[in-house]
C-alpha positions in Angstrom: 17.1 -9.3 -41.1 13.8 -7.6 -40.3 13.1 -5.8 -37.0 10.6 -8.5 -36.1 13.0 -11.3 -36.5 15.6 -9.4 -34.6 13.2 -8.8 -31.7 12.4 -12.4 -31.7 16.1 -13.3 -31.6 16.8 -10.7 -29.0 13.9 -12.1 -26.8 15.1 -15.6 -27.0 18.9 -14.8 -26.4 18.1 -12.7 -23.4 16.2 -15.3 -21.4 15.6 -12.9 -18.5 13.5 -10.7 -20.8 11.7 -13.6 -22.4 8.8 -13.5 -20.0 8.4 -9.8 -20.0 8.2 -9.8 -23.8 5.8 -12.7 -23.8 3.6 -10.8 -21.3 3.7 -7.7 -23.4 2.8 -9.2 -26.6 0.4 -11.8 -25.5 -1.3 -10.3 -22.5 -1.5 -6.6 -23.3 -5.2 -5.6 -23.5 -6.6 -4.2 -26.7 -7.0 -0.8 -25.1 -3.6 -0.9 -23.5 -1.2 1.7 -24.8 2.0 3.5 -23.6 0.8 4.0 -20.1 -0.2 0.4 -19.7 3.3 -0.7 -20.6 4.8 1.9 -18.3 2.7 0.8 -15.4 3.9 -2.8 -15.9 7.5 -1.8 -16.7 7.2 -3.3 -20.2 7.8 -0.2 -22.2 11.0 -0.2 -24.5 12.4 -3.2 -22.6 15.3 -3.4 -25.0 16.3 0.2 -24.2 16.0 -0.4 -20.5 18.2 -3.4 -20.8 20.9 -1.5 -22.7 20.9 1.4 -20.2 21.2 -1.0 -17.3 24.4 -2.2 -18.9 26.0 1.1 -19.6 25.0 3.4 -16.7 27.1 3.1 -13.6 27.3 4.8 -10.2 28.3 8.4 -10.6 27.2 8.8 -14.3 24.9 11.5 -15.6 21.9 10.5 -17.8 20.0 13.0 -19.9 16.4 12.2 -20.9 15.0 14.5 -23.6 11.3 14.0 -24.0 11.0 12.4 -20.5 7.2 12.3 -20.5 5.9 10.9 -17.2 9.3 9.9 -15.9 9.6 6.2 -16.8 13.3 6.2 -17.4 13.9 8.4 -14.4 12.4 5.6 -12.2 14.6 3.0 -13.8 17.9 5.0 -14.2 18.0 6.7 -10.8 19.3 3.7 -8.8 21.8 2.9 -11.7 23.6 6.2 -11.3 23.2 6.3 -7.5 23.5 9.2 -5.1 26.7 10.4 -6.8 25.0 10.5 -10.3 22.6 12.8 -11.8 19.6 12.6 -14.1 18.2 15.5 -16.1 14.7 15.0 -17.5 13.5 17.4 -20.1 9.7 17.6 -20.6 8.1 20.8 -21.8 4.4 19.8 -21.6 3.1 21.2 -18.4 0.4 18.7 -17.6 3.0 15.9 -18.1 5.7 17.8 -16.2 3.3 18.0 -13.2 2.5 14.3 -13.5 6.2 13.7 -13.3 6.4 15.7 -10.1 3.6 13.7 -8.5 5.5 10.4 -9.1 7.2 9.6 -5.9 10.2 8.3 -7.8 10.9 11.7 -9.0 11.2 13.0 -5.4 14.8 11.9 -5.1 17.8 14.1 -5.0 19.6 12.8 -8.2 16.7 13.6 -10.6 16.3 17.1 -12.0 13.1 17.8 -13.9 13.6 20.6 -16.6 10.3 22.1 -18.1 12.1 22.9 -21.4 12.2 21.5 -25.0 15.5 21.0 -26.6 16.4 22.0 -30.2 19.0 23.6 -32.5 18.3 27.2 -31.3 17.1 29.0 -28.2 13.7 30.6 -28.4 10.1 29.6 -28.3 8.1 27.2 -30.5 4.7 25.7 -30.9 4.3 22.2 -29.5 1.5 20.2 -31.0 -0.3 17.9 -28.5 -1.9 14.8 -30.1 -3.7 13.2 -27.2 -3.5 12.3 -23.5 -0.3 11.5 -21.6 2.0 9.4 -23.7 -0.1 9.6 -26.9 2.6 11.6 -28.8 3.3 15.3 -29.2 5.7 17.0 -31.4 7.2 20.3 -32.4 6.9 19.0 -36.0 3.1 19.4 -36.8 3.7 17.7 -40.2 4.9 14.5 -38.5 1.6 14.2 -36.7 -0.3 14.8 -39.8 1.9 12.2 -41.6 0.9 9.7 -38.9 -2.8 10.8 -39.1 -2.7 11.8 -35.4 -5.5 14.2 -34.2 -4.0 17.4 -32.8 -5.9 18.3 -29.7 -4.2 21.6 -29.0 -1.1 23.8 -29.4 1.0 25.2 -26.6 4.0 27.5 -26.8 7.0 26.1 -25.1 10.6 27.4 -24.4 13.3 25.7 -26.5 17.0 25.6 -25.5 20.1 24.2 -27.1 21.2 21.3 -24.9 24.9 22.3 -25.2 24.0 25.7 -23.7 22.2 24.0 -20.9 25.0 21.6 -20.1 27.5 24.5 -20.1 25.5 27.0 -18.1 24.6 24.3 -15.4 28.0 22.7 -15.5 26.7 19.2 -16.2 29.5 16.7 -16.0 30.1 12.9 -16.5 27.4 12.5 -19.1 27.4 8.9 -20.0 24.3 8.6 -22.0 21.6 10.8 -23.7 18.2 9.5 -24.7 16.2 11.4 -27.3 12.5 10.8 -28.0 11.1 13.9 -29.6 8.8 12.6 -32.4 10.9 13.5 -35.4 12.6 16.5 -33.8 15.7 14.4 -33.0 18.0 15.9 -35.6 17.3 19.4 -34.2 18.1 18.2 -30.7 21.3 16.6 -32.0 22.3 19.8 -33.8 21.8 21.6 -30.5 24.5 19.3 -29.0 27.3 20.4 -31.4 29.0 22.8 -29.0 29.2 19.9 -26.4 30.6 17.5 -29.0 33.1 20.2 -30.0 34.6 19.9 -26.6 35.5 16.3 -27.4 32.7 14.7 -25.4 31.2 11.6 -26.9 28.4 10.3 -24.8 26.3 7.4 -25.9 23.1 8.6 -27.6 20.0 6.5 -27.7 17.7 8.2 -30.3 14.3 7.4 -31.8 14.6 7.8 -35.5 12.1 7.4 -38.4 12.7 5.8 -41.8 14.2 7.8 -44.7 10.8 8.2 -46.4 9.5 10.1 -43.4 12.5 12.4 -43.2 11.9 13.2 -46.9 8.2 13.7 -46.9 7.8 15.4 -43.5 11.0 17.4 -43.3 12.1 17.6 -46.8 15.4 16.3 -45.6 17.6 13.5 -46.8 18.4 11.2 -43.8 22.0 11.3 -45.0 22.3 14.7 -43.4 21.7 13.1 -40.0 24.1 10.3 -40.8 26.8 12.7 -42.0 26.4 15.0 -39.1 26.8 12.1 -36.5 29.8 10.6 -38.5 31.5 14.0 -38.4 31.8 13.6 -34.6 32.8 9.9 -35.0 29.4 8.4 -34.3 27.9 5.3 -36.1 24.5 3.9 -35.6 24.0 0.5 -33.8 21.1 -1.7 -33.4 19.4 -1.4 -30.0 18.6 -5.1 -29.9 22.3 -6.1 -31.0 24.4 -3.2 -29.6 27.5 -4.3 -31.4 25.9 -4.6 -34.8 25.9 -1.5 -37.0 22.5 -0.5 -38.5 22.0 1.1 -41.9 19.7 4.1 -41.5 19.1 4.2 -45.3 17.3 0.8 -44.9 13.6 1.5 -45.5 12.6 -0.7 -42.5 15.0 1.1 -40.0 12.6 2.8 -37.6 12.6 3.2 -33.7 15.5 3.5 -31.2 19.0 3.2 -32.3 22.3 3.7 -30.5 24.8 6.3 -31.7 28.3 5.5 -30.3 31.9 5.7 -31.3 33.6 2.4 -32.0 35.3 2.0 -28.6 32.1 2.3 -26.5 
């Protein structure tokens, strides 16, 4: 089943989301992009719906590539005063914008001005536009998408497992990763945490196997095998109980990595 048909089925099945989807696809202005969808709370509605189902009072949610704080606004009341949110965003201008948002001035949200990866250090982040227009530690990915790189900035990169250990982050229920094809590096930076036996739900934006091969010179099977080593399988964000085949050339976008009993 194609992604378009799955989205249509999802939209019709989830009647409470039908009107938001209709508004998004029929009334979105031609010049409306990511920030327009964020303003009207229409961005990645299917991910939001899933997180609303899994996050509970007292949980911890980690958002890698938090941008302007869209998910922090939505997830903060879900985890409540006894829960925590860690929002990682290394681009200073976006980080400052997140600080200005009133919904980030609440006690359970921690903004972290770091990038996440497989090793600690510093790296060049390629900025391809204004807020929300896409930036990546993988310059080749932006070239692949014919995105115009406006500037490069040096950012600090940390392994997420180190941050979790050093800051004694507990009760992690879900981790969301949106890093423009740096996802596998972020996941490899969680190996120490996975080795403790922890198995949080991971919602991760992935690209198709062709992009992994042409941009990174990697076989997407490496990502699949890595996650399976820790007991994870990939599931469809629209149909969370349905496994998705990452080798399928049309598989692109957010997927859920979880173990079978979650």
